[in-house]
N, C-alpha and C positions, 0 to 999 in steps of 0.2 A: 488032834493029831499027836501021837506019841513020838518023842525024839530023845536024843541024849546029847549032853553038852553042859555048858554052864549057863545058869540063869543070867540074863542081861540086866536084871534089876539088883540081885544080891549075890551073885556068883556061887550059889549053891547048885546042886545037881538039877539041871533042867530036864523036864520030861514032856513038855508041851510047847507048841508053837502057836503064837497068836494068829488067828485067821484074818485079822485086820492089818497089823503092821509087820507080822512075820518074826517078831522077837521070840527068842527061846526063853522060856520062863519055867520056874519051879511051881509046885502045886500051890504055894502060898501066894504067888503072883498070877494065878490063872483063874479065870471065871468060867467054870464049866457050863453055866447057863447060856453064855453068849459065844463061847469059844475064843474069847479075847483075853489078852493080858488084863490085869486089873486097871492099868492106866487107860487103855482103850475102852474098857467097859465103863469106867467112870465118865469118860468124855461122851460116850454114846448116851449114857443115862443122864447127862447134864451135871454130873458132879465135878468136883475140883481135883480129883485124883485119888489115889489109894489112901486109906486111913492108916493109923498107926499100926505097927506090927506088934 
């Protein structure tokens, strides 16, 4: 889903909304394969969170 606002992870321009938690996120914090923010995608995949930027 395409949106506008500030990324809730890094405060840069957000263009996506997480389908799981609803967070507005930028391209760097969005996983297009799942439609989730990188934090939710990592939780679903069993990871510990997003890696280094």
